C-alpha positions as CSV (number, residue, x, y, z in Angstrom):
1,M,138.7,97.5,96.8
2,K,136.4,99.6,98.9
3,K,137.1,102.6,96.7
4,I,136.1,100.8,93.6
5,I,132.9,99.6,95.1
6,I,132.0,103.1,96.3
7,L,132.9,104.5,92.9
8,L,130.7,101.9,91.2
9,F,127.8,102.7,93.6
10,L,128.1,106.4,92.8
11,L,128.2,105.8,89.1
12,M,125.1,103.5,89.2
13,H,123.1,106.1,91.1
14,S,124.2,109.1,89.1
15,P,121.1,110.5,87.4
16,S,123.1,112.6,85.0
17,W,124.4,109.7,82.9
18,G,122.3,108.0,80.2
19,H,118.7,109.1,80.3
20,P,118.3,111.0,83.6
21,I,114.5,111.2,83.4
22,D,114.2,107.4,83.6
23,A,116.4,107.1,86.6
24,W,114.9,110.2,88.3
25,I,111.3,109.1,87.8
26,D,112.0,105.6,89.1
27,E,113.9,107.0,92.0
28,V,111.3,109.6,93.0
29,I,108.5,107.0,92.7
30,E,110.4,104.5,94.8
31,Y,111.3,107.2,97.4
32,A,107.8,108.6,97.6
33,G,106.2,105.1,97.6
34,G,102.4,105.2,97.8
35,E,100.4,108.0,99.4
36,T,102.1,110.4,101.8
37,K,100.4,112.8,104.2
38,I,103.1,115.2,105.3
39,N,100.8,118.1,104.7
40,P,97.1,117.3,104.0
41,A,97.0,120.0,101.3
42,L,99.9,118.3,99.5
43,I,98.8,114.6,99.7
44,N,100.5,112.8,96.9
45,A,100.9,109.4,95.3
46,Y,104.2,108.4,93.9
47,A,105.5,112.0,93.9
48,V,102.4,113.4,92.1
49,N,100.1,115.7,94.0
50,Q,96.4,116.5,93.3
51,E,97.3,119.7,91.4
52,K,99.6,117.9,88.9
53,L,97.0,115.1,88.5
54,D,94.3,117.7,87.7
55,M,96.6,119.5,85.2
56,Y,97.3,116.2,83.5
57,R,93.7,115.2,83.4
58,V,92.8,118.5,81.7
59,A,95.6,118.1,79.1
60,H,94.9,114.4,78.4
61,P,91.2,113.5,79.2
62,R,91.3,110.5,76.8
63,F,93.4,108.5,79.4
64,N,90.6,108.7,82.0
65,F,92.9,109.0,84.9
66,P,91.3,109.0,88.4
67,E,89.9,112.2,89.8
68,N,91.3,111.6,93.2
69,I,95.1,111.4,93.9
70,K,94.5,108.4,96.3
71,D,93.4,106.3,93.3
72,L,96.5,107.0,91.2
73,S,98.6,104.0,90.2
74,R,102.3,103.8,90.0
75,A,102.2,103.6,86.2
76,Q,99.9,106.6,86.0
77,A,102.2,108.6,88.2
78,K,105.1,107.7,86.0
79,Q,103.2,108.9,82.9
80,I,102.4,112.2,84.6
81,L,106.0,112.8,85.7
82,Y,107.1,112.2,82.1
83,Y,104.5,114.7,80.9
84,F,105.9,117.4,83.3
85,W,109.5,116.5,82.2
86,D,108.6,117.1,78.6
87,N,106.3,120.1,78.9
88,Y,108.5,122.1,81.2
89,R,111.6,121.5,79.1
90,F,113.7,119.7,81.7
91,S,115.7,118.0,78.9
92,D,116.8,121.5,77.7
93,Y,118.7,122.4,80.9
94,K,122.4,122.8,80.3
95,Y,123.7,122.3,83.9
96,D,122.9,119.1,85.8
97,E,123.2,121.0,89.1
98,I,120.4,123.3,88.2
99,L,118.3,120.6,86.6
100,E,118.4,118.4,89.7
101,R,117.4,121.3,92.0
102,V,114.6,122.5,89.8
103,W,113.2,119.0,89.3
104,D,113.3,118.5,93.1
105,L,111.4,121.8,93.6
106,M,108.8,120.8,90.9
107,I,108.1,117.6,92.8
108,H,107.7,119.3,96.1
109,M,106.0,122.6,95.3
110,S,102.8,123.8,93.6
111,M,103.4,125.0,90.1
112,A,102.4,128.5,91.1
113,D,104.9,128.5,93.9
114,L,107.6,127.0,91.7
115,D,106.9,129.7,89.0
116,V,107.4,132.5,91.7
117,A,110.5,130.8,93.1
118,I,112.3,130.4,89.8
119,N,111.4,133.9,88.7
120,N,112.7,135.2,92.0
121,C,116.0,133.3,91.6
122,I,116.4,134.5,88.0
123,R,115.7,138.1,89.1
124,K,118.2,137.9,92.0
125,Y,120.9,136.3,89.9
126,Y,120.6,138.7,86.9
127,D,119.7,141.7,89.1
128,F,116.4,142.2,87.1
129,D,113.8,144.6,88.3
130,D,110.6,143.5,90.1
131,G,108.6,143.7,86.8
132,F,110.6,140.8,85.2
133,Y,108.6,137.6,84.5
134,A,109.2,134.5,82.4
135,P,106.8,131.6,82.9
136,F,108.4,128.6,84.4
137,G,109.3,126.1,81.7
138,S,109.1,128.7,78.9
139,I,112.0,129.0,76.4
140,A,112.9,132.3,78.0
141,S,113.0,130.8,81.5
142,V,115.2,127.8,80.5
143,Q,117.5,130.1,78.4
144,L,118.1,132.3,81.4
145,L,118.8,129.3,83.6
146,N,121.2,128.1,81.0
147,G,122.7,131.6,80.2
148,M,125.3,131.8,82.9
149,A,129.0,131.0,82.7
150,P,129.9,127.6,84.1
151,K,131.9,129.2,86.8
152,N,128.7,130.9,88.1
153,V,126.6,127.7,88.4
154,P,127.5,127.1,92.0
155,E,126.5,130.7,92.9
156,F,123.1,130.2,91.1
157,W,122.7,126.8,92.8
158,K,123.1,128.5,96.1
159,I,120.4,131.0,95.2
160,L,118.1,128.1,94.2
161,N,118.9,126.3,97.4
162,E,117.7,129.3,99.4
163,V,114.2,128.5,98.2
164,K,112.3,126.7,100.9
165,Y,109.4,124.4,100.3
């Protein structure tokens, strides 16, 4: 009986079934709660930091979102996370293992740092020269992340896992 309960628990908490974005956004907002102050430069509300709020405000001024991250509501944070999911092509990822890690990095890193980290990972995996660059979330970046054989996904995940934030 315990095995069945554990299996049901794992299935209920598996973000790769159904619509992962809904589960992941709810989970990250619940985990992050309100404002966190781990690093004053990265103060966030519901897993959205000031940088992402500013980016969203520029892209969607008609919504009149607050200027300060401390004034962001849970519903507004959810809207911003959906925006990043859509605009950085998270639904185009082929492998859940990579999708989950990149999503986690996106939540915890600045977009500039994430761009550098993903490019470094792609360069290392494919053995590209230092001049290689594909903007994070571009079709090229996603295709390169999707372009490996399934047997190589664990190796690539290890490379992504080396990235510290």
